[in-house]
N, C-alpha and C positions, 0 to 999 in steps of 0.2 A: 850684216845684221847687228843691231845694237840692243842692249838690255836697257830699257827706259822705265823709270818709275815716276808716276804722277802723284804729287802731293796735292790733295784737293781735286780728285778725279771726277767728282760729281758735278762740277760746273758745266754750263751749257757748251762752251767751246772746248773745255778740257776733256769731257768724255767723248766728244766727237773726234778730237785730235787723237785721243788714245786709240779709238777704234780704227781710224785711218792708218796710224802707224802699225797697228796690229795686222791689218789687212795687207800692208806693204811688206810684211815679213819680219818686223822687229818683235822682240820679246818684251811685252808690256805688262806692267803691274801698276797697282794704284792703291790709294787710301783716301778716306774722308770720314768726317764725324757725322755726316748726314748725306744720304743720297736718295733723291726723290725721282719720280717719273717726270720726263721720259728717260732720264739718265739711268735709273735703276734697271728698267726693262732692257734698254739698249746694251748696257754693259753685260748684263746677265746673258743676253742672246749671243754675245761674242765670247763668253767665258772670261770676262775681265772684271766681274763684280768681286770686290774684296770679300774674303771669307768672313772677316770681322769688321764691324764698323768701329771707327776710331783710329787713333794714331799709335803705331807700334814700332818702336825704334829697331826691333829685330828684323824688320822688313828691309832694312838698309844693310847691304853687304858689299864686299869688294867685287862682286860680279856685275854690279850696276855701272853702266857707262855714262849715264846722264840722268839728272833729275829735272822734271818740268814742274815748276812751282806755281800753284794757282793763288789768286788774290784772297781766297777764302781762308787760307792758312795764316797763322800768326808767326812772328819772328821766333817765338819760343817753342815752336812745334818740335817735339822730340825727334821726329824723323829728319827734319831739316837740320837740327843741331848736329845729329850724328853724321849726316851727309857732308856738312861743312867740315867737321873734324877729320873726316876721311879724305877730304880734298876732291870729292866727286864733283864734276862740272854741274852747275845749277843754272837753269834757264827759266825765264818767264816764257809763256807761250809765244808772245810776239818775237822775242829774241830767237826762239827756235825756228819759227816760221821764216824769219829773215835768213837764218843760216841755211835753211833748206831751199831758199829761192834766190841764191846769190847770182845764178846765171840766167835768171828769168827777167822778162819785162814785168815790172811791178806796177799794178794799177790800184790806187788806194782811193776809196770813197769815204770822205770825212764830212763832218757837219753835225750840228746839234739835232737835226731832224732829217728824215728822208734817206739816210744812208743805207739802211737795209733794203728799202724799195729800189733805190738806184742800182745797188749791187746786184739785186735779184733780177732786174730787167736786163742788165748787161750779161749776166750768166745765162739767162733764158735765150737771148738773141744769139750769143756765141754758140750755145749748144744746138739751137735750131739750124744755125748756119754751118754746123759740123766743124767748128774750130776747137782744137784741143787746148784746154787750159786747166790750171789748178785754181783753188778758191778757198776763201774763208768768209762765211757770212753768218749773221747773228739770228737767223730764223730758218725754219724748215721751208724749202722751196720745192714745189711740185716738179717731179722729174729728176730730183737729186736725192740719193739715199742718205747722205750725210751733210753736215754743215761745213765740212772741210774736205779737201782733196790735195794730196801731195804726190806728184808723179814726175815724169821727165818732160812734161808739157813746157813750152817756151814762154807761156804767159801765166801770171797768177793775179786773180782778182781778189782784193782784200777790202773788207769792211773795216775802216779805220776808226777805232774808238779812242777818245781823248782821255779815258779813265786810266788810272795807274796800272802798271804792268804786273807787279807782284809786291809782297811785303819787303823784299830786298831790292826791288827795282822801282823806285818811286818816279818813274818817267812815263809820260803818256804812251800808250801802246803804239799809236800810229807813228811815233818818232823813230821806232825801230825799223820801219819798212823801207825808208829811203826811196820814195816813189819816183817812177819815171813819168807816169800819168796820174793826175789826181783831180778830184772834185771836192769842193767845199760847198755844201748846200745851204749854209746859213749858220749864224751864231746866236744862240739864246742861252743865257746863263743856266748851268746845271751842275750837279755834283758839288754842292756847296760845302759838303764835309771835307772836300779836298781843295777846291778852288774857293777860298774864303771871300774873294771879291770878283766882280765881273772883269776887272782889269787882268787879274791873274788867269782867269778862264780864257780870255782873248789871247793872252801871251802864249798859251799852248798851241793855238792855231798859227801864230806868227812863227813859232819854233817849227811847226809842221812844214810850213812853206819853205823855211830855210833848210829843212832836212831833205828836200827834194833834190834829185840829181840834176846837175847843170845841163841845160838843153831840154829839160822836161817840159811838159805842158800842164797848166792848171786851168780848170774851168770852175768858175765861181758864180753864185747867184747874184744877179745884178741889182736886185731891189732891196738888198740888205745893206743899209748905209754903213754900219759898223764894219761888216766884212769888206765892202768896197774900199773903204779907207785903209783898212789893214793890208789888203792886197796891193793897193797903189803905192803905199809907203814902203813896201818890201823891196829890197834890192837884189834878191837872188836872181841869177841869170837864167830865168825860165820864161816860157811863153805863157801869157795870161789872157784868157778870153772869158768874157761874161756871158751868161745865158739867162733867159726868162722862160716863159711858158711856150710849149710847142703849139703852133697854130691849131685850133680845134673849134668845134661847135657842138652843142648839145641839142638833140632832137628826140622827143619821146622817151626820155630817160636813158638814152644811149649817147655816148661821146664818140665823135668822129675826129680822128687826126686828119689834118689837111696838108697836102704837099703836091706841088706841081699840078694843080687842078684835079687831083685825085683825093678820095676820102677813104679812110680806113677805120671801120668800127672797132672799138676796143672794150675790154672788160673794165678797165680802170676808169675812175672819174674823180673830179675835184681839181681845183686849180693847183694845189700842191703836187698832185700826181702828174699834171701836165709839165710842171717844172722838173719833176724827177725824170720823166720820159726824155725831156730835152737834154738833161745832163747825161743820161745814158746814151742818147743819140750821138752827142759830141764824142764820148769815149769810143763808141763803136766805130764811128767814121775814122777816128785816129788809128784804130786797130785794123782798118782795111775793109770793114763791112760797108757795102753800098747803102745809100739812102733807101732804095726800094727794098732791099733785103731786110733792113732793120724794120721798116714799117710793116712788111708782111709778117715778120717773125713776132713783133710785139702784139699783133692781133690775138694771138693764142695765149698771151701771158695773163694768168688769172690772179696774180698778186701773191705776195709773201704771206705766210701764216700770221694771223692776227693783225694784218695791215688792211683795214677796211674789208675784213673777211665776211662775206655774206653767210649768215647762219640759216636763213630761210626767208621765204617771201610768199605772199599771195597777191591777189589783185589790188589790195588796198594798203598793205603793210610790208615793209622790208626790215629785217633785223640784222644788224652788223655788230661785230666786235673789232676792237682796234687796240693797238699797243699804246696809244697816246696817253701820256701822263704829264709831260711838261706843258707849260702854258701855251707855247707856240704850236705844239702838236695838237693840243686840245682844240684850239681855235680853228686851225686848218682843217682838221677832220670833221668837226661839226659843221663848218661852213660848206664843206664838200657835199655832205648829205643834204643840207638845206637847199643848195643850189641845184643839185641833181634832181630833187623832187620838190619843186617850188609850190606845188598844190597840196602838199602834205605837211602837217605839223610834226615836230620832232621832240621826242623824249630822249634825253641824253644823260647817262649816268657815268661818272668817272670815279675811280678809286684812288684816293690819296694813299700811296703805298711806300714811296721811296723816302730816304732820309731828308732830301731837299723838300719834297712836297709836304711832309709832316712837320716841318720846322716852322714855327710861328714867324721867324724872321723872314722866311721866303714867301709866306702866304700872300703878301701884297703883289707878288709877281703874277698872280692869277687874276688880278683886277680886270674886270670886263670880259674875261675869256669865255664865259658861258652866257653872256647877255643876249646873244643872237639865237638862243635855244628856247623853244616854247615852254618846255618843262625841264629845268636843269636840276640834277641830283648829284650830290656828293656822298660817296660811301667811304667809311673808315672802319677798319678792323682795329679795335682799341688795343689789342695785344701788341701791335707794332710800336706804340708809344713806349711800352716797357722794354721791348727788344732793342729799340734804338735810343733808349734813355732820353726821351723827349717829353715835354709837358703836353698834356692833353689839350686838344682844340675843341672848343664848344661850337654849338650850332650858330650862335650869334657872331662868333669870331669868324666862322666860315662865310656867313653872309657879308660881313664887313670886308674880309679879305678879297672876296670875289666881286665886291661892290654890286650885290644882287640880293635885294630884300625878298625876292620870291624863291630863292634857292632852297631846295629841300635837302635834308641830310638824314642819313641812316647809319647806325653803328652796329646793326645786326642784319646779316645777309638774309635771314628768314623774313624779317619785317620788310626788307627791300623787295624780296620776291613777292610777298603778299600784296604789297602796294602795286607792283607792276601787273600782277595777274588780275587785280581789281579794276584796271582801267579799260575803257573802250578803245579799240585799236582801229576803228574805221578811219581811213585816210590819215594814218599816223605811223611814223617810223620810230624804231628804237635803236639807239647806239650805245653800246657798253664799252667803256674805255678803261684800260688798266694795264700796268706792267706786272700786276700781281694776279690773283685768281679769285677775288671776291670770297675769300675764305672757303674755297672749294665749291662754290655755287656753280652748278652745271649750266652754262649759258645755252648749250645745245638743247637741253631738256626744257629750259625756260622758254626758248624760242618756239619749240614744238608745242608747248601748252598755249602760248599766246596765239599762235597761228591756227591751232586746231581746236 
């Protein structure tokens, strides 16, 4: 048993890892200057919620065996400074995960988009096929209590994030994992506060490939020309195999996977999800799952939370929410809904929420990304301009950046809700996309009002 203290325990992965280690028998404590749900409720349920919000150096003492440091903390954090002065080992969470998985086969799913979905599909199939494994994934998955698991299982499935590991560890998270099997789903510039140029962003993926263990296998999306060149130019002695969409057809709003003259109806839809399924298929075959077992298992997969998640539907309207916020994700998700329901018009609203998306220098990356949508809407909570120290973006600048003169914009979630409730929804779908929360707007209640 170890005594482990989490600095910035309120983070998505951080609080899940804290609970996992607590359930494993370690003595866990933590701190943060803000803890919101679901972290607040989850930590409280397991007796891990800090008694006081904020940083308190008296929490650090010589009984602590290790510190796990989250990205939300700063270098001048008083708890961190005291831990450093006492010589207590300090880990970023990916460092700690690697330490706990030294004797496992490490499967890492990376890429600018789709990695949560691919990771989730692999997890669902392995679980359905009764294969024991550990995991780390960036969303809630049906059938799994936590977003992390650490045990004596021989395999670990890891969603590999290219963002920095911690304030002391300015290394992409996925570089710590030293993958045996890996996927790169595509490359589209993101996190411009860290990766100032597209070239520097691409370099992180080159480094990821070079970090893989010799003799490993990499599966990469074949229709991404940047990724294709990056993989082909790399000299690491690993197996490299490209993939595209899994063979499929759409009939009556249902997607069927096709294999050996058999068809398998599934819950997922959209071209990007067919690509995600094929990536997961390649990984699962490598792990010893048969094609038939994979296809039978994936039929019951309903998707990761907030990834084209159905909020409700009736005979003429379906309402979805999705995590999409980057340009490539936005286009793929909206195209998926349009193609799945070709006889319905689409209203799609996305929230500009991240540092990159709210930065005027990045706005042009969204050019034409909403032009295939019948009614395209952008929502911005203006408080984030102040929080992120960015200049405000105007309606006309949004239209110019998106290259869409019909683009609507809202800066008040109540006005956005009023507009949506005023529309006729006959033969029309709604898609709400954000990595934020529309300033607390309940999408479930909104969907219920629209449908009823």
